[in-house]
N, C-alpha and C positions, 0 to 999 in steps of 0.2 A: 627933911634931912633923913629921917628914919626910912621914909618910903624909897628914897635914892639908894641908901645903903642896902635895903632889902633886895632891890632890883639888881644892884651890882652883884650881890652874893648869888642871886638866882642865875644871872648871866654867866658868872664864874662857874657855877655848878654845871649849867648846861654845856658850857665849853669844855669842861673836864670830861663830862659824860660822852660828848661828841668825839673827843680825842681818844678816849678809851674804846669806844666803839669802832673808830677807824683803825686803831691798832689791832684790835681783835680780828676785823675784817681782813686786814693785810696779812695777819698771821695765818688765818684760815686758808686764804688763797695760796699762801706760800706753802703750806702743808699739803694742800690739794695738788699743787703742781709737783711737789716732791713725790707724793704717792703715785701719781700718774707716770712720772718720769721713771721711778723705780720699777713699777709694774711693767712699763714698756721694755725695760732693759733686762728683767730677770725672770721672764717666763720660763718654766721648766718643761722639758719634753717628757711626757709621762713614760715611766719605765726605764729612763735612762739616767736620771739624776744630773742630767747636763742641761745647760741653757738651751731653749728651743732653737733648732736650726744649727746648733754649733757642734754636732757629732753624736755618735752613739757610744754605747758601752765599749765596744771595740776601739773606738777612737781614744776614749778616756784611758784604757788600760794600756794602750800603746804609748800614750804621753806620760802616764804615771810609772810605767814599767813594773807594775804589779797588779794582781787581781785578787779579790777577797773570795776565798773558798770556804765552803761549809763542810764539816766532816763530823762524824759521830764516834770516833775512837773505836772503830771495829777492825780487829785483825782478820786478815791481812790486808784489807782494803785501804783503810786510812787511819792512822793512829799516831800518838806522840810516843817518841822514844828518846830519852835523853834531851827533852826539850825541843826536838826536831819533829816536823810532820813527815812520816815515812809511810811506806805501804805501796800496794800495786797502783792505786789511783793517783797518788801524788807523784809516783815515778812516771806514769804515762802523761798525766796532765802537765807535770812540770816540763817534761821534754817538748810537748806540743806548744805550750805557751812560750817557751823559749825560742821555738822555731818561728813562731808568729811574730815575735818582736822583742826577744830579750825579756820576757815578762815573768817575774817571780810570783810564788804563791804565798798569800797572806792568809793563814788559817784561822778559822773561827769555829769553836766547838759547839754543837747542838745535840740534843737527843735525836736519835734517827728520825722519829715520827714528826719532828718539827722542821726538818730541813727545807721542804718545799715551802713551807709558810715563810721561813727566813729568807728564802730565795725571792719569793714574790713581793715581800715587804722591803726589798732591796738592802737587806743587811749583808748579804753576800751576792756575788755575781755568778757563781757556778756552784753546784753541788759536787763535791769530790769525795764520794762515799761508796762507790761500788753499787749504786742503786740500780735495781732491776727495772727494765722497761715493762710497764703494764698499761692496759688500756685505761684503767681508772687514773693512773699517775699522768697519763698523756693528756687528760682533760684539764690538768692543772699547770702543766709545765711542757717544755720542749726538750727532747733527748737528742743526744748525739747518736750517731750509729754505734753499735756495740763495741766496747773496748775489751770485753772478754765474755766467755760463756761459762756456765757452771751447772753442775748437777746439785741434787739435794741429798742430805743424810740426816740420820737421827744420832745424837749423842746420848749414850745410855750408860748406866752403871756397868762397871767391869764384869764380864761374863754374860751381859745382856739377859738377865734373869726372866724377862717377859717375852723373849724372842721377838722383839720389835724389828721390823725391817722397812716399813714405809707408812704412809698415812692410813692405808686400808687396815693394816695390822693394828693400829692404834684404834681405829674406829670400831673394829670388830671385837674388841675386848673391853677392858675396864681401865686401860692405861690413861695416865694424865700427861698431857703434852704441853711443854713450855714453848711459847712462840714470841718473837720480839715485836714490840709495839711498832706499828707502821710498816712492818716487813711483809713481803709477799706470802710468807708461810702462813700467816693468819688466814687469809682467804683461801689458800690451797687446802689448808687443813679442814676448814668448814666445807669446802666444795667436795672434799673426799669423805665427808660424813662424820667427822669428828665433832661431837656435840659441844656446845658453848660451855656447859658446866664441867667439862673435862679439859678445857683449854685454860692455861695459865698465862696471862699476858705479862711479860717481863720487859723492863726498860732497856736492857743492853745484854751483850754477850756474857759478862761476868754474872749477871743476875740469872741468866739461863743456866750457866755451869753450876752455880750455887743451888739452884732449885733441884737439879738431878743429884747433886751430891748429898744434900740434906734429905732427900726423899720426898720432897714436896711435889716433884714432877718425876715421871718414869722415863721421859725422854725429852730432848730439846731439838727442835727442827731448825735447820739452817743450811746454807750452802756447804757442801762437802769440804771445800778448801778453807772455809772459816772455821769449821769444827776441827779439822786436823790441826790447825794452828792453835786453837783453843785448848785442845787435849793434850798437846805436846807436853811430855815430862810429867803427866798426871796419871798415875797407875790406877786411880780410883774410877776412871771412866774410859769409854772406848767409843769409836766412831763406827756405826754400822755401814754396810756396803752402800755405795751411792745408788740413787734411783732417780728417774725422771717423773715427776708427778703427772698423772693423767686425770683430767676433769671433764666430764661429759664426753669421754671417748677421745679427747684431744690432748696430745702431749704439751705440757707447759715448758717452753724453752726459757731457761734462765739466762738472760743477758744483761750484764751491767753497762752503764753508759754515764757519761757526763750529763748534767741537767742544767738547763738554761731557762730564763724567762721566755715566754712565747714571742714577745716583741723583739728579742735580741737575735734576729735572724742572721745578721752579718757575723755576729760573733760565733754562732753555731756553725755556719757554713765555713768559716775560717778553720774552726776546730776539725770539722769533718774532712776538709781537704788535707790537712796534715795527718789525721788519723788513718786515712786510706793509704797513704804512703807507708806509714809506720807498721800497719797490720801485715803488710806484704814483704816487710824486711826483717832480717835477722835481729834488728834492734829491739823489736817488740819482746822477744823472749829474754834477751839480755836485761831488759828493764825489770820484767816481772818475775823472773826465775828466782831472785833472792827471797821472794815472799811466797814460795811454794807453788807457783804456777808452772804449768808445763805446756807442751804443744796442745794437749787435749783441750785447754782453755782459750787457745787462740780462735777468734771468731772467723766464720766464713766471710770473706770480703764482700760477698753479695748480699749478706744479711743486713737489713736496714731498720731503722727505727720506725719508719712509716709501716712496715710490715707487721712488726711487733705490737705497734699501737692498735692494730686492728684486732689483735687477740688470736 
């Protein structure tokens, strides 16, 4: 009797174990099938954020009617005013994306030196910050053709006590120069002979202005149009005459453009197509004139990003 009961218990235990094993096996199979099914349906096309084979960034923004843009709060290129994104770049980009497909700009603020990183990590789809085209930046991202051109100036204390006029005048004396992190003026100043120990890297325009006003820097280098906007209504500083930097005997043409990821070719081409029409129309000046731009900043229609990327 005892042997029979023991065998019965053993058989029941084995049966229970077998049922448990079967259930686990079926569950594992079901989960494996689900993973395979999800994997098959949700592959992502690199650089687009969209399901593979289902369209590009251009397709997505046309469908969404909005595009994420990165800016650095730099007057007069792109900045917030009364809660709205305004400036030369938002005016131009807003017009062009509206022409492409009724697309509006969704702004995201970053430090200037972090904008390309934000673009390539797909936090934004385009940089709307008046960024200059340079060979170094062209290695990291793709630029539209120029949206504007600009000269360089130095912001100095009122009266320009050190008589500064360009990078050479800074390099040849003992002046300290403020330059904005990630901006072309950093390499331009170094290429013109300004030593590192007399360069003060600042985060943004306001920090550059403060450096000059407090005496921590003798000048702040930036585009002429930026400095004119920055110095407006401030009698403690002035903007020296504009100049074109020359490095190794070659003029450094300052041309700002929209910035895209390298694989967003369709988006960049669509932008360039509308930009080419805009550059040659009166509408360009109408859009940018409120921000201090003139005919002098209108780019030559024949000037291309490819040319400027070569240096």
